[in-house]
C-alpha positions in Angstrom: 67.7 -130.2 -142.6 67.1 -133.4 -140.5 63.5 -134.6 -140.5 61.7 -135.8 -137.6 59.8 -139.2 -137.5 57.4 -139.1 -140.5 53.7 -138.5 -139.0 52.5 -140.5 -142.0 53.9 -143.8 -140.8 51.3 -145.6 -138.8 52.5 -148.7 -136.8 50.1 -151.6 -137.5 48.9 -152.6 -134.0 48.3 -156.2 -135.2 52.1 -156.7 -136.0 54.0 -153.9 -134.5 54.9 -154.4 -131.0 58.3 -152.7 -130.5 60.0 -152.0 -127.0 62.8 -149.8 -128.7 63.1 -146.6 -130.8 61.5 -146.9 -134.5 63.0 -144.0 -136.0 66.1 -144.3 -138.0 69.2 -141.9 -137.6 69.7 -142.2 -141.2 67.6 -139.5 -143.0 67.2 -141.4 -146.2 64.0 -142.2 -148.2 62.8 -145.7 -147.2 64.3 -145.8 -143.9 62.1 -145.8 -140.8 60.8 -142.3 -139.9 61.8 -140.9 -143.4 59.6 -142.7 -145.9 57.4 -141.2 -148.6 53.8 -141.8 -149.1 54.5 -144.1 -152.1 56.8 -146.1 -149.9 54.2 -146.4 -146.9 51.8 -147.4 -149.7 54.4 -150.2 -150.6 54.4 -151.4 -147.1 50.6 -151.9 -146.9 50.6 -153.3 -150.3 53.4 -156.1 -149.4 51.7 -157.0 -146.2 48.3 -157.5 -147.7 49.6 -159.6 -150.6 51.4 -161.8 -148.1 48.5 -162.0 -145.8 46.4 -163.0 -148.9 48.7 -165.9 -149.4 48.4 -167.0 -145.7 51.6 -165.5 -144.3 51.3 -164.6 -140.7 54.8 -164.3 -139.3 57.4 -161.4 -139.3 54.8 -158.9 -141.1 55.6 -155.9 -139.1 56.4 -152.6 -140.7 60.2 -152.6 -140.0 60.7 -156.0 -141.5 58.5 -155.0 -144.5 60.8 -151.9 -145.1 63.8 -154.0 -144.7 62.6 -156.3 -147.6 61.3 -153.5 -149.6 64.6 -151.6 -149.6 66.3 -154.6 -150.6 64.4 -154.9 -153.7 64.3 -151.0 -154.4 60.7 -151.0 -153.3 59.6 -153.3 -156.1 56.6 -155.0 -154.2 56.5 -158.2 -156.3 60.3 -158.8 -155.9 59.9 -158.1 -152.3 57.3 -160.6 -152.0 59.4 -163.1 -153.8 62.4 -162.6 -151.4 60.2 -162.7 -148.2 58.5 -165.9 -149.3 61.9 -167.6 -150.2 63.2 -166.4 -146.8 60.2 -167.8 -144.9 60.4 -171.1 -146.8 64.1 -171.4 -145.9 63.3 -170.5 -142.1 60.9 -173.2 -141.9 63.4 -175.9 -143.4 66.8 -174.9 -142.2 68.0 -176.7 -138.9 64.6 -178.2 -138.4 63.0 -174.5 -138.3 64.9 -171.4 -137.4 62.6 -170.4 -134.6 63.2 -173.8 -132.9 66.8 -173.7 -133.6 67.5 -170.2 -131.9 66.1 -171.7 -128.7 67.7 -175.0 -128.7 71.0 -174.7 -130.3 74.1 -175.1 -128.1 77.6 -174.6 -129.5 79.7 -176.5 -127.1 82.7 -176.9 -129.4 82.8 -173.2 -130.1 86.1 -172.5 -128.1 87.9 -175.1 -130.3 86.4 -173.9 -133.3 87.5 -170.3 -132.4 91.2 -171.6 -132.2 90.8 -171.5 -136.2 88.2 -169.1 -136.8 87.2 -166.4 -134.4 83.9 -164.8 -135.4 82.1 -162.7 -132.8 80.1 -159.7 -131.6 82.2 -157.3 -129.3 80.6 -154.0 -128.1 79.7 -150.9 -130.5 81.1 -148.5 -132.9 80.7 -144.7 -132.6 77.3 -144.9 -133.8 76.1 -147.4 -131.4 75.8 -150.3 -133.6 77.1 -153.8 -132.7 80.8 -154.5 -133.9 81.2 -157.8 -135.5 84.7 -159.3 -136.0 86.1 -162.2 -138.1 89.6 -163.4 -138.3 90.3 -165.5 -141.3 94.1 -166.1 -141.2 93.8 -169.4 -139.3 90.9 -170.8 -141.1 91.4 -174.6 -141.7 88.2 -176.2 -142.8 89.6 -179.7 -142.7 90.9 -179.3 -139.2 87.6 -177.6 -138.2 85.6 -180.7 -139.6 87.3 -182.8 -137.0 85.8 -180.7 -134.3 82.4 -180.2 -135.8 80.5 -180.2 -138.9 79.7 -177.8 -141.8 76.1 -177.9 -140.8 76.5 -177.1 -137.2 78.8 -174.2 -138.3 76.0 -172.9 -140.6 73.5 -173.3 -137.8 75.6 -171.1 -135.5 75.7 -168.7 -138.2 72.1 -168.6 -138.3 71.6 -168.3 -134.7 73.9 -165.5 -134.2 72.1 -163.6 -137.0 68.8 -164.2 -135.1 70.6 -162.9 -131.8 71.8 -159.7 -133.8 68.1 -159.0 -134.7 67.1 -159.6 -131.2 68.4 -159.1 -128.5 71.3 -157.0 -129.7 70.1 -154.4 -132.1 67.0 -153.7 -129.8 69.3 -153.0 -126.8 71.7 -150.7 -129.0 68.7 -148.9 -130.3 67.5 -148.3 -126.7 71.0 -147.1 -125.7 71.3 -144.9 -128.6 67.8 -143.4 -128.6 67.3 -144.2 -132.2 66.5 -147.3 -134.2 69.7 -149.1 -135.2 69.2 -151.9 -137.9 72.7 -152.6 -138.9 76.4 -153.6 -137.6 79.8 -152.8 -138.1 81.7 -155.7 -139.6 85.5 -156.1 -139.5 87.0 -158.9 -141.5 90.8 -159.4 -140.7 92.7 -161.1 -143.6 96.0 -161.2 -141.5 97.7 -164.5 -142.4 95.8 -165.4 -145.3 98.5 -166.5 -147.7 98.4 -168.0 -151.0 97.9 -171.5 -149.6 94.6 -170.5 -148.0 93.4 -167.9 -150.6 91.1 -169.9 -152.4 89.6 -171.8 -149.5 89.0 -168.5 -147.6 87.7 -166.4 -150.8 85.4 -169.3 -151.7 83.9 -169.4 -148.3 83.3 -165.7 -148.1 81.5 -166.0 -151.4 79.1 -168.8 -150.2 78.7 -167.9 -146.7 77.5 -164.6 -147.6 74.5 -166.1 -149.5 72.6 -166.6 -146.2 72.8 -163.0 -145.0 72.0 -161.5 -148.8 69.1 -163.7 -149.3 67.6 -164.1 -145.7 68.7 -161.1 -143.5 68.6 -158.1 -145.8 69.6 -154.7 -144.9 72.0 -155.6 -142.0 75.3 -154.1 -143.2 76.1 -150.6 -141.8 80.0 -150.6 -142.6 82.4 -153.3 -143.6 86.1 -152.9 -142.9 88.7 -155.3 -144.6 92.0 -155.0 -143.0 95.1 -156.6 -143.4 94.2 -157.4 -146.9 96.8 -159.0 -148.9 98.7 -157.7 -152.0 96.6 -157.5 -154.9 93.3 -157.5 -153.1 92.2 -154.0 -153.8 92.9 -154.6 -157.6 90.4 -157.4 -157.6 87.9 -155.5 -155.4 88.1 -152.6 -157.9 86.9 -155.1 -160.5 84.2 -156.7 -158.3 82.7 -153.4 -157.1 81.6 -152.5 -160.8 79.0 -155.3 -160.3 77.8 -154.0 -156.9 75.3 -151.4 -156.1 76.8 -148.2 -155.4 75.1 -147.7 -151.9 76.9 -151.2 -151.0 80.2 -150.1 -152.4 80.1 -147.0 -150.2 80.0 -149.2 -147.0 83.0 -151.2 -147.9 86.5 -150.0 -146.9 89.5 -152.1 -148.1 92.4 -151.4 -146.0 95.8 -153.0 -145.8 98.1 -153.0 -142.7 97.9 -149.2 -142.1 94.2 -149.6 -141.1 94.4 -148.2 -137.6 93.5 -144.8 -137.7 90.5 -145.4 -140.1 89.2 -148.1 -137.8 89.5 -146.2 -134.8 87.5 -143.3 -136.4 84.6 -145.6 -136.5 85.2 -147.7 -133.3 86.1 -146.0 -130.0 89.5 -147.4 -128.8 88.1 -148.6 -125.4 85.6 -150.8 -127.6 88.2 -152.3 -130.0 90.2 -155.4 -129.1 94.0 -154.6 -128.4 95.0 -157.1 -131.2 93.4 -154.6 -133.8 95.0 -151.4 -132.2 92.4 -150.8 -129.6 92.6 -150.9 -125.8 89.9 -153.4 -124.9 91.1 -156.6 -123.1 88.2 -158.4 -121.8 88.6 -161.1 -119.1 88.7 -164.5 -120.7 89.2 -162.9 -123.9 87.0 -160.3 -126.2 86.4 -163.1 -128.8 84.3 -165.1 -126.0 82.9 -162.1 -124.0 79.9 -161.2 -126.0 80.2 -157.7 -124.3 77.7 -155.0 -125.3 74.5 -153.2 -124.4 72.7 -156.5 -124.9 74.6 -157.7 -121.7 73.7 -154.3 -119.7 70.8 -154.6 -117.5 69.9 -150.9 -118.3 69.2 -151.7 -121.9 68.7 -155.5 -122.3 65.3 -157.1 -122.5 64.6 -160.7 -123.1 64.3 -161.5 -126.7 61.0 -162.1 -128.4 62.2 -166.0 -129.3 62.9 -166.5 -125.6 59.3 -165.7 -124.7 57.8 -167.9 -127.2 56.5 -171.0 -125.3 55.3 -173.0 -128.2 58.6 -174.7 -128.6 59.5 -177.5 -126.0 62.6 -176.4 -124.3 63.4 -179.9 -123.6 64.6 -180.4 -127.2 68.1 -179.4 -128.0 70.5 -179.3 -130.8 73.6 -179.9 -128.4 76.2 -181.9 -130.4 73.9 -183.1 -133.1 75.7 -184.1 -136.2 79.2 -183.6 -134.6 82.0 -185.9 -135.9 83.1 -189.1 -134.1 85.6 -188.1 -131.4 84.2 -184.7 -131.1 81.4 -185.4 -128.7 78.8 -187.0 -130.9 78.0 -189.4 -133.7 79.6 -189.0 -137.2 77.4 -186.8 -139.2 77.2 -185.7 -142.8 79.6 -183.0 -143.9 78.3 -180.5 -146.4 80.5 -178.8 -148.8 79.0 -175.3 -148.2 81.7 -173.4 -146.0 80.7 -171.5 -142.9 80.9 -168.1 -141.8 78.9 -165.2 -140.7 80.5 -162.8 -143.2 79.3 -159.3 -144.3 75.6 -159.0 -143.5 73.3 -158.2 -146.3 73.6 -155.1 -148.4 71.3 -152.4 -149.5 
């Protein structure tokens, strides 16, 4: 029998200022609205320990629960994960809070010729759909347009926009708390020549989501996977958490019926068997409830006036001939990749 919002959960007025539903539709222990007394106590303990160490940012209940779920409600491990995340947030790109307000990815259309990665509408559960096409990935060609550093910064900015405003808008429309997204990774065209490059990038790029954006994976569809991929995954999944494995669907070229059972055909781009054909292309449209005046609201970071709006990351670090000065090229490949697992 479905539970209603747990009356034992008390939102902290000091940190909890939500303008969207706060009860998860997933009736699972540890999810907002369905916590046990012990899990509620872990939230208070984690927050108290972080406060004692001088932390003041992102101590709201939903964030505490995400870090706790990611570490199976081990308070000390969750505290370590949170502290490492906060340290990274202050250092990466001159500070993530600053980056999300100032970053401009003007080379995006050119980069997308090689590597489309975009949010597009929602699945049948109301979650944002995130799509990556890996078949044309050519890191050397992309490095003539931009730098690895800027591609990673774009990845992080998109994660920040997933957290706010995308997920809050989707939650308002769904009438329930949505904290995850539905990811589609298309391997069409990924042959032997690019396999090592693509697979290596998938591994390294996912580290950002796993370490700093926990509990964002709802479902992951790997479509048009090449021959032999299922065998490799059968080995890899032995080392993954069963909850994570249950969210991953490895599909070959006959993926359409299963994918359409999760994503409405009117929301799925035509190239993947749907009916959507946005003006100017789905990959550049950013269509979704976060664009609908009925559901969207300014993100919290947009309302923060502490960061000078005149400072910008437009074109910083771009290679010579691509709109900026030559910049350092980092070896860590790019990508959004599957959001962090449970």
